[in-house]
N, C-alpha and C positions, 0 to 999 in steps of 0.2 A: 245311197247305200244305207240301210238301217243300222243303227247301233244302239247299244245299251251302255250308259255311262253314269258313274257316280263320282262327284268331286268332293274333296275334303281339304281343309287346311293341313299343312304338313304335320302340325302337332297332334292331329286327330286321325292320322292316316291308317291306324290299325283296323278300322272298319273296312278299308279297301282290301286288306289282306284277308279278312273274313269272307268277303264276297268272292275274291279270287279262289280261295280254298273251297268254298261252297259250290261254285260253278265249275271249278277245275278247268278253266279256260280264261282267255282274255289277258290283257296287259295293264300294268300300272305305269304311268308316265307323268312327267312334270308338264303342267300347263302354264306356260310363261305368261299367257294373257292375263291371268288373275293370281298367279303365284300359288297355285294349289297343285295337288296331285289328283290324277284322274284314273279311275279304273274303267276300262272300256272293252266291250266285246263287239267286234264288227263282223264276225262270221255268221252268215245266215243260218248255217247248219247248227252252230252252237246256240244261237238265239232260239231256234225252233225246238231243238232237242233238250236244252238245259234251262234257259232263262224263262221262256214263256210258260212251260209247265210249272215252274216254281211259283210264278205269280198267278197262275190259274188256281193253284192249290192254296196259296197264301195271298189273297187279293190286296191290292193297294187300298188304303183307307183315306184317300183324298180324291179331289176332283179329277186327278190324272187317270182315273180308272177308264174313262171313255177314250182317252188318247191311247191307253194301253191296249184296249180292245181293238182299236183300229190298227195299231202297230202290230199286234199279233196276226191280224188278217193279212196285212202287207207282207210280213215275214213269211207266212205260210204260202202265200201266192208266189213269192219269189223262190222259195224252197222247191215249189212244184214247177218252176221255170215259166210261170205264166206271164212274167214281165217281158218275155221275149216275143209275145204275141200282142198285137194291137189292142185287143179287148182287155187283156189282163193288165197291160201297161197303163191304159187309160183308167181302169178301175183303181189301180194303185195310186195314180195321181189324184184322183177324186178323193180317195180316203185320206191321203196325206194333206190335202188342202183343208180337210175338216179337223185336222189336229192343230193344236196350239194356235188358235185363231188370232191371238194378239201378236204373234210373231211377224217379223218383217219378211217379205218375199221379194226376191230379185225378179222373178218372172211370174206372169199370171198363169192360172190353170190352163187357159186356152193356148198360151204360147208353148206349153210343155207337151200337151196331148198330141198324139199322132193320128 
């Protein structure tokens, strides 16, 4: 499930309130794994209708831009319910495996595709 999240130390959490107000959706919760607060949006509809348009208008200024572009495609495919069909699902898996290449993966791309 795609999600957008921002973490901050508790002493600097006001930025999370700004995000929540700007996007008018999502939740702020404690993340006990690293003792931070996390603002998170998990609704595909909110991602497609609120978050993605924001970052298309105000692009990221880091190397994460390529991951964002793939993330946006994945969210839009899911919004259109293409993940429920073999071709769409496999396209999403392919895009996801090209994101965050240094991240650890529990399963290979071939094990996930249908």
